[in-house]
CHARMM-style PDB file with segment names, atoms N, HN, CA, C and O in Angstrom:
ATOM      1  N   MET     1     101.305  81.352 138.895  1.00  0.00      PROA
ATOM      2  CA  MET     1     100.958  82.690 140.106  1.00  0.00      PROA
ATOM      3  C   MET     1      99.501  82.599 140.281  1.00  0.00      PROA
ATOM      4  O   MET     1      98.760  82.174 139.394  1.00  0.00      PROA
ATOM      5  N   THR     2      99.033  83.065 141.618  1.00  0.00      PROA
ATOM      6  HN  THR     2      99.635  83.409 142.338  1.00  0.00      PROA
ATOM      7  CA  THR     2      97.941  82.918 142.067  1.00  0.00      PROA
ATOM      8  C   THR     2      97.310  84.113 142.039  1.00  0.00      PROA
ATOM      9  O   THR     2      97.932  84.900 142.752  1.00  0.00      PROA
ATOM     10  N   VAL     3      95.921  84.839 141.314  1.00  0.00      PROA
ATOM     11  HN  VAL     3      95.416  84.199 140.734  1.00  0.00      PROA
ATOM     12  CA  VAL     3      95.534  85.855 141.451  1.00  0.00      PROA
ATOM     13  C   VAL     3      94.169  86.054 142.099  1.00  0.00      PROA
ATOM     14  O   VAL     3      93.417  86.900 141.615  1.00  0.00      PROA
ATOM     15  N   GLY     4      93.859  85.468 142.967  1.00  0.00      PROA
ATOM     16  HN  GLY     4      94.470  84.781 143.360  1.00  0.00      PROA
ATOM     17  CA  GLY     4      92.777  85.375 143.488  1.00  0.00      PROA
ATOM     18  C   GLY     4      92.056  83.807 144.142  1.00  0.00      PROA
ATOM     19  O   GLY     4      92.672  82.745 144.225  1.00  0.00      PROA
ATOM     20  N   GLU     5      90.962  83.985 144.451  1.00  0.00      PROA
ATOM     21  HN  GLU     5      90.462  84.849 144.384  1.00  0.00      PROA
ATOM     22  CA  GLU     5      89.753  82.668 145.151  1.00  0.00      PROA
ATOM     23  C   GLU     5      88.800  82.828 144.303  1.00  0.00      PROA
ATOM     24  O   GLU     5      88.241  83.821 143.839  1.00  0.00      PROA
ATOM     25  N   VAL     6      88.687  81.702 144.161  1.00  0.00      PROA
ATOM     26  HN  VAL     6      89.141  80.895 144.538  1.00  0.00      PROA
ATOM     27  CA  VAL     6      86.944  81.265 143.623  1.00  0.00      PROA
ATOM     28  C   VAL     6      86.597  80.846 145.062  1.00  0.00      PROA
ATOM     29  O   VAL     6      87.206  80.085 145.813  1.00  0.00      PROA
ATOM     30  N   ARG     7      85.420  81.562 145.259  1.00  0.00      PROA
ATOM     31  HN  ARG     7      84.925  82.180 144.648  1.00  0.00      PROA
ATOM     32  CA  ARG     7      84.162  81.203 145.903  1.00  0.00      PROA
ATOM     33  C   ARG     7      83.424  80.816 145.421  1.00  0.00      PROA
ATOM     34  O   ARG     7      83.456  80.971 144.200  1.00  0.00      PROA
ATOM     35  N   THR     8      82.263  80.057 146.011  1.00  0.00      PROA
ATOM     36  HN  THR     8      82.237  79.931 147.003  1.00  0.00      PROA
ATOM     37  CA  THR     8      80.508  79.895 145.644  1.00  0.00      PROA
ATOM     38  C   THR     8      79.810  80.891 146.518  1.00  0.00      PROA
ATOM     39  O   THR     8      80.184  81.568 147.476  1.00  0.00      PROA
ATOM     40  N   SER     9      78.270  80.717 145.653  1.00  0.00      PROA
ATOM     41  HN  SER     9      77.966  80.167 144.875  1.00  0.00      PROA
ATOM     42  CA  SER     9      77.891  81.766 146.365  1.00  0.00      PROA
ATOM     43  C   SER     9      76.000  81.350 146.331  1.00  0.00      PROA
ATOM     44  O   SER     9      75.957  80.219 145.847  1.00  0.00      PROA
ATOM     45  N   ALA    10      75.008  81.669 146.544  1.00  0.00      PROA
ATOM     46  HN  ALA    10      75.043  82.588 146.937  1.00  0.00      PROA
ATOM     47  CA  ALA    10      73.747  81.659 146.441  1.00  0.00      PROA
ATOM     48  C   ALA    10      73.136  82.415 145.111  1.00  0.00      PROA
ATOM     49  O   ALA    10      74.046  82.836 144.397  1.00  0.00      PROA
ATOM     50  N   CYS    11      72.225  82.604 144.762  1.00  0.00      PROA
ATOM     51  HN  CYS    11      71.486  82.262 145.341  1.00  0.00      PROA
ATOM     52  CA  CYS    11      71.932  83.685 143.956  1.00  0.00      PROA
ATOM     53  C   CYS    11      72.365  84.993 144.092  1.00  0.00      PROA
ATOM     54  O   CYS    11      72.462  85.380 145.256  1.00  0.00      PROA
ATOM     55  N   LEU    12      72.654  85.782 143.214  1.00  0.00      PROA
ATOM     56  HN  LEU    12      72.575  85.468 142.268  1.00  0.00      PROA
ATOM     57  CA  LEU    12      73.117  87.195 143.622  1.00  0.00      PROA
ATOM     58  C   LEU    12      72.090  87.992 142.828  1.00  0.00      PROA
ATOM     59  O   LEU    12      72.547  89.031 142.351  1.00  0.00      PROA
ATOM     60  N   GLU    13      71.129  87.806 142.640  1.00  0.00      PROA
ATOM     61  HN  GLU    13      70.757  86.963 143.027  1.00  0.00      PROA
ATOM     62  CA  GLU    13      69.980  88.470 142.206  1.00  0.00      PROA
ATOM     63  C   GLU    13      70.336  88.819 140.827  1.00  0.00      PROA
ATOM     64  O   GLU    13      69.512  89.568 140.303  1.00  0.00      PROA
ATOM     65  N   VAL    14      71.957  88.280 139.629  1.00  0.00      PROA
ATOM     66  HN  VAL    14      72.627  87.672 140.054  1.00  0.00      PROA
ATOM     67  CA  VAL    14      71.682  88.600 138.473  1.00  0.00      PROA
ATOM     68  C   VAL    14      72.094  87.109 137.951  1.00  0.00      PROA
ATOM     69  O   VAL    14      72.622  86.742 136.901  1.00  0.00      PROA
ATOM     70  N   CYS    15      71.649  86.407 139.087  1.00  0.00      PROA
ATOM     71  HN  CYS    15      71.221  86.705 139.940  1.00  0.00      PROA
ATOM     72  CA  CYS    15      71.853  84.971 137.549  1.00  0.00      PROA
ATOM     73  C   CYS    15      70.969  84.774 136.858  1.00  0.00      PROA
ATOM     74  O   CYS    15      71.132  83.994 135.920  1.00  0.00      PROA
ATOM     75  N   GLN    16      69.901  85.308 137.034  1.00  0.00      PROA
ATOM     76  HN  GLN    16      69.769  85.941 137.797  1.00  0.00      PROA
ATOM     77  CA  GLN    16      69.010  84.913 135.229  1.00  0.00      PROA
ATOM     78  C   GLN    16      69.969  85.632 134.062  1.00  0.00      PROA
ATOM     79  O   GLN    16      69.643  85.440 132.891  1.00  0.00      PROA
ATOM     80  N   GLN    17      70.535  86.028 134.200  1.00  0.00      PROA
ATOM     81  HN  GLN    17      70.800  86.184 135.151  1.00  0.00      PROA
ATOM     82  CA  GLN    17      71.682  86.352 133.085  1.00  0.00      PROA
ATOM     83  C   GLN    17      72.657  85.838 133.381  1.00  0.00      PROA
ATOM     84  O   GLN    17      73.698  86.492 133.456  1.00  0.00      PROA
ATOM     85  N   GLY    18      72.601  83.990 133.741  1.00  0.00      PROA
ATOM     86  HN  GLY    18      71.756  83.459 133.680  1.00  0.00      PROA
ATOM     87  CA  GLY    18      73.846  83.144 133.521  1.00  0.00      PROA
ATOM     88  C   GLY    18      74.684  83.160 134.849  1.00  0.00      PROA
ATOM     89  O   GLY    18      74.318  83.842 135.806  1.00  0.00      PROA
ATOM     90  N   LEU    19      75.823  82.389 134.879  1.00  0.00      PROA
ATOM     91  HN  LEU    19      76.120  81.835 134.102  1.00  0.00      PROA
ATOM     92  CA  LEU    19      76.835  82.419 135.788  1.00  0.00      PROA
ATOM     93  C   LEU    19      77.256  83.841 136.154  1.00  0.00      PROA
ATOM     94  O   LEU    19      77.182  84.685 135.261  1.00  0.00      PROA
ATOM     95  N   VAL    20      77.616  84.143 137.163  1.00  0.00      PROA
ATOM     96  HN  VAL    20      77.676  83.458 137.888  1.00  0.00      PROA
ATOM     97  CA  VAL    20      78.050  85.597 137.832  1.00  0.00      PROA
ATOM     98  C   VAL    20      79.713  85.293 138.237  1.00  0.00      PROA
ATOM     99  O   VAL    20      80.161  84.311 138.827  1.00  0.00      PROA
ATOM    100  N   VAL    21      80.469  86.520 137.691  1.00  0.00      PROA
ATOM    101  HN  VAL    21      80.105  87.318 137.211  1.00  0.00      PROA
ATOM    102  CA  VAL    21      81.589  86.834 138.140  1.00  0.00      PROA
ATOM    103  C   VAL    21      81.872  88.011 139.146  1.00  0.00      PROA
ATOM    104  O   VAL    21      81.739  89.115 138.620  1.00  0.00      PROA
ATOM    105  N   PHE    22      82.211  88.025 140.391  1.00  0.00      PROA
ATOM    106  HN  PHE    22      82.320  87.128 140.818  1.00  0.00      PROA
ATOM    107  CA  PHE    22      82.334  89.245 140.954  1.00  0.00      PROA
ATOM    108  C   PHE    22      83.974  89.270 141.728  1.00  0.00      PROA
ATOM    109  O   PHE    22      84.408  88.647 142.697  1.00  0.00      PROA
ATOM    110  N   TYR    23      84.570  90.214 140.871  1.00  0.00      PROA
ATOM    111  HN  TYR    23      84.217  90.720 140.084  1.00  0.00      PROA
ATOM    112  CA  TYR    23      86.082  90.528 141.681  1.00  0.00      PROA
ATOM    113  C   TYR    23      86.438  92.035 142.517  1.00  0.00      PROA
ATOM    114  O   TYR    23      86.639  93.162 142.067  1.00  0.00      PROA
ATOM    115  N   SER    24      86.422  91.615 143.643  1.00  0.00      PROA
ATOM    116  HN  SER    24      86.259  90.699 144.009  1.00  0.00      PROA
ATOM    117  CA  SER    24      85.817  92.692 144.202  1.00  0.00      PROA
ATOM    118  C   SER    24      87.303  93.619 144.999  1.00  0.00      PROA
ATOM    119  O   SER    24      87.398  94.272 146.038  1.00  0.00      PROA
ATOM    120  N   ASP    25      88.375  93.226 143.808  1.00  0.00      PROA
ATOM    121  HN  ASP    25      88.298  92.696 142.964  1.00  0.00      PROA
ATOM    122  CA  ASP    25      89.090  94.302 143.846  1.00  0.00      PROA
ATOM    123  C   ASP    25      88.689  95.748 143.780  1.00  0.00      PROA
ATOM    124  O   ASP    25      89.033  96.585 144.614  1.00  0.00      PROA
ATOM    125  N   ASP    26      87.754  96.040 142.474  1.00  0.00      PROA
ATOM    126  HN  ASP    26      87.474  95.359 141.797  1.00  0.00      PROA
ATOM    127  CA  ASP    26      87.369  97.159 141.956  1.00  0.00      PROA
ATOM    128  C   ASP    26      85.957  96.954 141.404  1.00  0.00      PROA
ATOM    129  O   ASP    26      85.419  97.496 140.439  1.00  0.00      PROA
ATOM    130  N   LYS    27      85.505  96.062 142.232  1.00  0.00      PROA
ATOM    131  HN  LYS    27      85.942  95.622 143.016  1.00  0.00      PROA
ATOM    132  CA  LYS    27      83.647  95.624 142.639  1.00  0.00      PROA
ATOM    133  C   LYS    27      82.978  95.849 141.172  1.00  0.00      PROA
ATOM    134  O   LYS    27      82.006  96.576 140.964  1.00  0.00      PROA
ATOM    135  N   THR    28      83.835  94.921 139.974  1.00  0.00      PROA
ATOM    136  HN  THR    28      84.624  94.330 140.143  1.00  0.00      PROA
ATOM    137  CA  THR    28      83.247  94.428 138.485  1.00  0.00      PROA
ATOM    138  C   THR    28      82.383  93.347 139.054  1.00  0.00      PROA
ATOM    139  O   THR    28      82.563  92.523 139.950  1.00  0.00      PROA
ATOM    140  N   TRP    29      81.381  93.614 138.246  1.00  0.00      PROA
ATOM    141  HN  TRP    29      81.234  94.284 137.518  1.00  0.00      PROA
ATOM    142  CA  TRP    29      80.300  92.298 138.045  1.00  0.00      PROA
ATOM    143  C   TRP    29      80.353  91.597 136.533  1.00  0.00      PROA
ATOM    144  O   TRP    29      80.009  92.168 135.498  1.00  0.00      PROA
ATOM    145  N   TYR    30      80.778  90.454 136.616  1.00  0.00      PROA
ATOM    146  HN  TYR    30      81.057  89.990 137.456  1.00  0.00      PROA
ATOM    147  CA  TYR    30      80.682  89.559 135.466  1.00  0.00      PROA
ATOM    148  C   TYR    30      79.544  89.063 135.348  1.00  0.00      PROA
ATOM    149  O   TYR    30      79.144  88.681 136.448  1.00  0.00      PROA
ATOM    150  N   THR    31      78.390  88.773 134.050  1.00  0.00      PROA
ATOM    151  HN  THR    31      78.715  89.084 133.156  1.00  0.00      PROA
ATOM    152  CA  THR    31      77.499  88.223 133.448  1.00  0.00      PROA
ATOM    153  C   THR    31      77.621  87.117 132.193  1.00  0.00      PROA
ATOM    154  O   THR    31      78.655  87.051 131.528  1.00  0.00      PROA
ATOM    155  N   ARG    32      76.443  86.239 131.929  1.00  0.00      PROA
ATOM    156  HN  ARG    32      75.603  86.292 132.469  1.00  0.00      PROA
ATOM    157  CA  ARG    32      77.027  84.984 131.026  1.00  0.00      PROA
ATOM    158  C   ARG    32      78.557  84.470 131.112  1.00  0.00      PROA
ATOM    159  O   ARG    32      79.283  84.505 130.119  1.00  0.00      PROA
ATOM    160  N   VAL    33      78.861  84.137 131.980  1.00  0.00      PROA
ATOM    161  HN  VAL    33      78.271  84.108 132.787  1.00  0.00      PROA
ATOM    162  CA  VAL    33      80.516  83.752 132.178  1.00  0.00      PROA
ATOM    163  C   VAL    33      80.031  82.045 131.957  1.00  0.00      PROA
ATOM    164  O   VAL    33      78.972  81.552 132.346  1.00  0.00      PROA
ATOM    165  N   ASN    34      81.119  81.361 131.235  1.00  0.00      PROA
ATOM    166  HN  ASN    34      81.979  81.762 130.919  1.00  0.00      PROA
ATOM    167  CA  ASN    34      81.463  80.144 131.424  1.00  0.00      PROA
ATOM    168  C   ASN    34      82.519  79.799 131.430  1.00  0.00      PROA
ATOM    169  O   ASN    34      83.099  80.762 131.933  1.00  0.00      PROA
ATOM    170  N   SER    35      83.349  78.965 131.189  1.00  0.00      PROA
ATOM    171  HN  SER    35      82.879  78.183 130.780  1.00  0.00      PROA
ATOM    172  CA  SER    35      84.559  78.893 131.581  1.00  0.00      PROA
ATOM    173  C   SER    35      85.540  79.427 130.353  1.00  0.00      PROA
ATOM    174  O   SER    35      86.549  79.767 130.970  1.00  0.00      PROA
ATOM    175  N   ASN    36      85.771  79.668 129.029  1.00  0.00      PROA
ATOM    176  HN  ASN    36      84.951  79.391 128.529  1.00  0.00      PROA
ATOM    177  CA  ASN    36      85.871  80.212 128.296  1.00  0.00      PROA
ATOM    178  C   ASN    36      86.115  81.487 128.987  1.00  0.00      PROA
ATOM    179  O   ASN    36      87.229  81.669 129.479  1.00  0.00      PROA
ATOM    180  N   ILE    37      85.051  82.547 129.100  1.00  0.00      PROA
ATOM    181  HN  ILE    37      84.147  82.399 128.701  1.00  0.00      PROA
ATOM    182  CA  ILE    37      85.112  83.823 129.338  1.00  0.00      PROA
ATOM    183  C   ILE    37      85.736  83.764 130.781  1.00  0.00      PROA
ATOM    184  O   ILE    37      86.226  84.891 130.849  1.00  0.00      PROA
ATOM    185  N   ALA    38      85.956  83.287 131.705  1.00  0.00      PROA
ATOM    186  HN  ALA    38      85.558  82.372 131.650  1.00  0.00      PROA
ATOM    187  CA  ALA    38      86.379  83.129 133.047  1.00  0.00      PROA
ATOM    188  C   ALA    38      87.651  83.207 132.857  1.00  0.00      PROA
ATOM    189  O   ALA    38      88.359  84.063 133.387  1.00  0.00      PROA
ATOM    190  N   GLU    39      88.071  82.285 132.054  1.00  0.00      PROA
ATOM    191  HN  GLU    39      87.496  81.589 131.624  1.00  0.00      PROA
ATOM    192  CA  GLU    39      89.797  82.376 131.266  1.00  0.00      PROA
ATOM    193  C   GLU    39      90.224  83.710 130.724  1.00  0.00      PROA
ATOM    194  O   GLU    39      91.351  84.131 130.984  1.00  0.00      PROA
ATOM    195  N   THR    40      89.222  84.530 129.840  1.00  0.00      PROA
ATOM    196  HN  THR    40      88.307  84.188 129.628  1.00  0.00      PROA
ATOM    197  CA  THR    40      89.658  85.550 129.409  1.00  0.00      PROA
ATOM    198  C   THR    40      89.260  86.589 130.817  1.00  0.00      PROA
ATOM    199  O   THR    40      90.154  87.435 130.802  1.00  0.00      PROA
ATOM    200  N   ILE    41      88.639  86.790 131.608  1.00  0.00      PROA
ATOM    201  HN  ILE    41      87.913  86.103 131.621  1.00  0.00      PROA
ATOM    202  CA  ILE    41      88.215  87.826 132.554  1.00  0.00      PROA
ATOM    203  C   ILE    41      89.786  87.582 133.757  1.00  0.00      PROA
ATOM    204  O   ILE    41      90.489  88.432 134.304  1.00  0.00      PROA
ATOM    205  N   VAL    42      89.846  86.135 133.788  1.00  0.00      PROA
ATOM    206  HN  VAL    42      89.275  85.445 133.344  1.00  0.00      PROA
ATOM    207  CA  VAL    42      91.182  86.527 134.273  1.00  0.00      PROA
ATOM    208  C   VAL    42      92.697  86.865 133.654  1.00  0.00      PROA
ATOM    209  O   VAL    42      93.601  87.453 134.246  1.00  0.00      PROA
ATOM    210  N   ASN    43      92.713  86.458 132.627  1.00  0.00      PROA
ATOM    211  HN  ASN    43      91.978  85.980 132.146  1.00  0.00      PROA
ATOM    212  CA  ASN    43      93.673  86.757 131.806  1.00  0.00      PROA
ATOM    213  C   ASN    43      93.823  88.095 131.288  1.00  0.00      PROA
ATOM    214  O   ASN    43      94.927  88.638 131.333  1.00  0.00      PROA
ATOM    215  N   GLU    44      92.738  88.724 130.762  1.00  0.00      PROA
ATOM    216  HN  GLU    44      91.841  88.284 130.726  1.00  0.00      PROA
ATOM    217  CA  GLU    44      92.509  90.095 130.860  1.00  0.00      PROA
ATOM    218  C   GLU    44      92.431  90.961 131.907  1.00  0.00      PROA
ATOM    219  O   GLU    44      93.413  91.679 132.096  1.00  0.00      PROA
ATOM    220  N   HSD    45      91.367  91.076 132.729  1.00  0.00      PROA
ATOM    221  HN  HSD    45      90.570  90.493 132.576  1.00  0.00      PROA
ATOM    222  CA  HSD    45      91.291  91.967 134.013  1.00  0.00      PROA
ATOM    223  C   HSD    45      92.093  91.822 135.185  1.00  0.00      PROA
ATOM    224  O   HSD    45      92.827  92.706 135.625  1.00  0.00      PROA
ATOM    225  N   LEU    46      91.912  90.508 135.758  1.00  0.00      PROA
ATOM    226  HN  LEU    46      91.316  89.790 135.401  1.00  0.00      PROA
ATOM    227  CA  LEU    46      93.301  90.410 137.011  1.00  0.00      PROA
ATOM    228  C   LEU    46      94.518  90.423 136.635  1.00  0.00      PROA
ATOM    229  O   LEU    46      95.431  90.948 137.273  1.00  0.00      PROA
ATOM    230  N   VAL    47      94.634  89.810 135.505  1.00  0.00      PROA
ATOM    231  HN  VAL    47      93.893  89.383 134.988  1.00  0.00      PROA
ATOM    232  CA  VAL    47      96.571  90.044 135.104  1.00  0.00      PROA
ATOM    233  C   VAL    47      96.884  91.112 134.572  1.00  0.00      PROA
ATOM    234  O   VAL    47      97.675  91.869 135.135  1.00  0.00      PROA
ATOM    235  N   LYS    48      96.158  91.499 132.994  1.00  0.00      PROA
ATOM    236  HN  LYS    48      95.515  90.884 132.537  1.00  0.00      PROA
ATOM    237  CA  LYS    48      96.542  92.461 132.500  1.00  0.00      PROA
ATOM    238  C   LYS    48      95.802  94.224 133.116  1.00  0.00      PROA
ATOM    239  O   LYS    48      96.344  95.233 132.665  1.00  0.00      PROA
ATOM    240  N   GLY    49      94.823  94.353 133.929  1.00  0.00      PROA
ATOM    241  HN  GLY    49      94.382  93.533 134.295  1.00  0.00      PROA
ATOM    242  CA  GLY    49      94.091  95.608 134.267  1.00  0.00      PROA
ATOM    243  C   GLY    49      93.365  96.165 132.997  1.00  0.00      PROA
ATOM    244  O   GLY    49      93.490  97.294 132.521  1.00  0.00      PROA
ATOM    245  N   ASN    50      92.471  94.997 132.485  1.00  0.00      PROA
ATOM    246  HN  ASN    50      92.369  94.080 132.872  1.00  0.00      PROA
ATOM    247  CA  ASN    50      91.564  95.843 130.803  1.00  0.00      PROA
ATOM    248  C   ASN    50      90.578  94.704 131.247  1.00  0.00      PROA
ATOM    249  O   ASN    50      90.766  93.488 131.277  1.00  0.00      PROA
ATOM    250  N   LYS    51      89.280  95.574 131.644  1.00  0.00      PROA
ATOM    251  HN  LYS    51      89.127  96.562 131.620  1.00  0.00      PROA
ATOM    252  CA  LYS    51      88.303  94.936 131.919  1.00  0.00      PROA
ATOM    253  C   LYS    51      87.473  94.377 130.188  1.00  0.00      PROA
ATOM    254  O   LYS    51      87.682  94.965 129.127  1.00  0.00      PROA
ATOM    255  N   VAL    52      86.409  92.939 130.379  1.00  0.00      PROA
ATOM    256  HN  VAL    52      86.239  92.461 131.241  1.00  0.00      PROA
ATOM    257  CA  VAL    52      85.968  92.614 129.996  1.00  0.00      PROA
ATOM    258  C   VAL    52      84.872  93.357 129.519  1.00  0.00      PROA
ATOM    259  O   VAL    52      83.866  92.835 129.999  1.00  0.00      PROA
ATOM    260  N   ILE    53      84.522  94.453 128.711  1.00  0.00      PROA
ATOM    261  HN  ILE    53      85.338  94.878 128.321  1.00  0.00      PROA
ATOM    262  CA  ILE    53      83.379  94.824 128.722  1.00  0.00      PROA
ATOM    263  C   ILE    53      81.993  94.062 127.883  1.00  0.00      PROA
ATOM    264  O   ILE    53      80.882  94.428 128.269  1.00  0.00      PROA
ATOM    265  N   GLU    54      82.034  93.404 127.170  1.00  0.00      PROA
ATOM    266  HN  GLU    54      82.936  93.107 126.857  1.00  0.00      PROA
ATOM    267  CA  GLU    54      80.685  92.867 126.646  1.00  0.00      PROA
ATOM    268  C   GLU    54      80.589  91.959 127.760  1.00  0.00      PROA
ATOM    269  O   GLU    54      79.992  90.907 127.531  1.00  0.00      PROA
ATOM    270  N   HSD    55      81.104  92.161 129.052  1.00  0.00      PROA
ATOM    271  HN  HSD    55      81.589  93.015 129.237  1.00  0.00      PROA
ATOM    272  CA  HSD    55      80.606  90.948 130.076  1.00  0.00      PROA
ATOM    273  C   HSD    55      79.693  91.147 131.279  1.00  0.00      PROA
ATOM    274  O   HSD    55      78.789  90.518 131.828  1.00  0.00      PROA
ATOM    275  N   CYS    56      80.652  92.883 131.526  1.00  0.00      PROA
ATOM    276  HN  CYS    56      81.387  93.395 131.081  1.00  0.00      PROA
ATOM    277  CA  CYS    56      80.131  93.099 132.568  1.00  0.00      PROA
ATOM    278  C   CYS    56      78.663  94.213 132.579  1.00  0.00      PROA
ATOM    279  O   CYS    56      78.080  94.873 131.718  1.00  0.00      PROA
ATOM    280  N   TYR    57      78.448  93.927 134.369  1.00  0.00      PROA
ATOM    281  HN  TYR    57      78.921  93.391 135.069  1.00  0.00      PROA
ATOM    282  CA  TYR    57      76.721  94.057 134.164  1.00  0.00      PROA
ATOM    283  C   TYR    57      77.007  95.215 135.672  1.00  0.00      PROA
ATOM    284  O   TYR    57      77.911  95.146 136.504  1.00  0.00      PROA
ATOM    285  N   PRO    58      75.794  96.269 135.573  1.00  0.00      PROA
ATOM    286  CA  PRO    58      75.532  96.575 134.498  1.00  0.00      PROA
ATOM    287  C   PRO    58      76.003  97.099 133.213  1.00  0.00      PROA
ATOM    288  O   PRO    58      76.689  98.110 133.066  1.00  0.00      PROA
ATOM    289  N   PRO    59      75.549  96.279 132.252  1.00  0.00      PROA
ATOM    290  CA  PRO    59      76.136  97.025 130.872  1.00  0.00      PROA
ATOM    291  C   PRO    59      76.680  98.315 131.000  1.00  0.00      PROA
ATOM    292  O   PRO    59      77.834  98.561 130.648  1.00  0.00      PROA
ATOM    293  N   ASP    60      76.057  99.007 131.396  1.00  0.00      PROA
ATOM    294  HN  ASP    60      75.120  98.808 131.682  1.00  0.00      PROA
ATOM    295  CA  ASP    60      76.540 100.530 131.492  1.00  0.00      PROA
ATOM    296  C   ASP    60      77.535 100.902 132.203  1.00  0.00      PROA
ATOM    297  O   ASP    60      77.815 102.033 131.807  1.00  0.00      PROA
ATOM    298  N   SER    61      78.363 100.545 133.183  1.00  0.00      PROA
ATOM    299  HN  SER    61      78.135  99.626 133.504  1.00  0.00      PROA
ATOM    300  CA  SER    61      78.479 100.234 134.044  1.00  0.00      PROA
ATOM    301  C   SER    61      80.194 100.573 133.871  1.00  0.00      PROA
ATOM    302  O   SER    61      80.847 100.893 134.864  1.00  0.00      PROA
ATOM    303  N   VAL    62      80.803 100.468 132.561  1.00  0.00      PROA
ATOM    304  HN  VAL    62      80.272 100.207 131.755  1.00  0.00      PROA
ATOM    305  CA  VAL    62      82.124 100.459 132.324  1.00  0.00      PROA
ATOM    306  C   VAL    62      82.284 102.194 131.772  1.00  0.00      PROA
ATOM    307  OT1 VAL    62      83.384 102.637 131.439  1.00  0.00      PROA
TER     308      VAL     62
END
C-alpha cells in the first residue's frame, strides 16, 4: 500500500528540534523524528487518521 512519498528538504526553520516530517494533506508538522517515530506517524496518522500528538509542532497546534 502506498500512502505518500518522501522528499528531502533544506532546513525548515524547526530543524533545531531534530528531523522534521510535514504531512501536506492536513498541514501537520512533526519534530524529533527517528525511524521508529516515522513508522508510528505512517501507521497512526496516514493510515488511521490519528495524529501522533507528542511529536506535533508546534506543541499547541493539535
